[in-house]
N, C-alpha and C positions, 0 to 999 in steps of 0.2 A: 833830621837823622844828626847828631851828635856825629861832628867828624872826631874832636879831641877835645880833652879838659881835666883837667884835674882836679882824681881824687888821695884821699890824704885821710889812710889809716892812724885811726887813734884808737888810745888806752884815755885819756879823759874825753873823752863823749860827752855829755851835759855841761862842762865847762865852753869846749871849741866850738858847739852848736851852739853854743853863749853867745860868744864873742864871734862868728861868721851870722847868729842873725843879725847882728848891732851893725854888723862892719858894710856888708857887699845889701842892701841897697842903696848907702847912700856910696858908693861906692865905686859901681855895680848895676843900679838898675832893677842889680840880679833878683826873682822873687822864686819865697822856699815850697818846693814845690810838692814836695813830700818829707816828712818826718818829723822828729817831735829830741828833747833832751832825753827822751830812755833809748832812744838810739834799736836797732847795729844803725840807721844806712839816715840821709838827708844828704838831697843833690838843689841849687838851683840854681833857675833857667832865668834868659835876658831874653827875648821875644825864641821858645821854642827850646833856645837853644842853651846846653847844659855850663854851666860859668863853674859849682865848685859839687863835686861830692864827698858827703863825708860818711868811713865802715869802719867800725868799733874791726881794732886791731886782732882784737880775739877770734874771734866771730869767721877773719875769715882767713889766722891760722890753723881753727878748724875748717877751714874748707878747702887751709892746704895742705894737708898733715906737717905743720910746722908749731901746733905749741907747743912740742916738749924745743921748744927755742927760746931763747932769750928772747927779752923785749923790745932789751936796751944795751947795742951792744958794751959800754960798760966806758969806754976810755973814753976819752971831749975828741972831737975830727973835727975838719972844714966842712959844712953844711954842703949836701951834696946837690942841691934846689932852693930854690925863691918862686913865691908866689910875688911879682910883679902888679904893682895898683898907679895908676893913672890919675895925678885926684885933679880936681884945679886946687885945695887949698894943705902944700903939705904935712901944715902944724897946726892946724883943724880937726884932720885923719887921723896923725897925731896922735891926736888926744885923744879925741874922740876913741884908738885900736885899743889908750893903753886904760881907759875907767873901765873900757871890758873885758879882762881880763888880763891884757895886750902888756909884753914886757918891749923895753928898750933894751934893745943892739946897738945900737950907736944914732948919737941925737940927730936931728932937722937942721941938714946945713946948704952952702949953696959947692953945685958941684958944679966948674964950670971949665975945667977938665976930663971929662964926663957929658959935657955941652954947653953952650953956653948962656943960658940959663935955666941948665935944671936944677931944682933941689930935689932933698935928696931927705928919708931919714927909712931907716931901721928896725926891729920892730919885731918881735913872737908872739903868737898868739897863745895862748891855754897850752896847746901840748909841741911849744917848743921849735914850731917848722917856724920858716927866716921868711921875714916877709921884705919886704919893699915898699915906700910910702915916693910918686915921684910928680913931681911936674915942669914943665918949661913954658 
């Protein structure tokens, strides 16, 4: 049984699916268990434990009866959540993400104020979710 895992609600399902299909295996060893770029659902597991799931935002809104509400709150806001991947090489991981549709939020940098050997970079997936790549 999966204890807890993130499920991202997305409007650009095919692009977001392609991004995570490219980056999850090398970052986490996750395997695509279910789903296609057509959606509305996909999930990746490691050792029979869910790592990440995608679900079409419109399908969830239909289930909840919230389809009439805006999908985007409109005004820019600070990020409410972030996915973090610990990787061996932040620069190589960032290059992989950018090659598969990610957009740079903050370049790779050493961050000794966060940890003596910590290096991180920040980007957004095709749907705009914030991601941190980090190594120690």
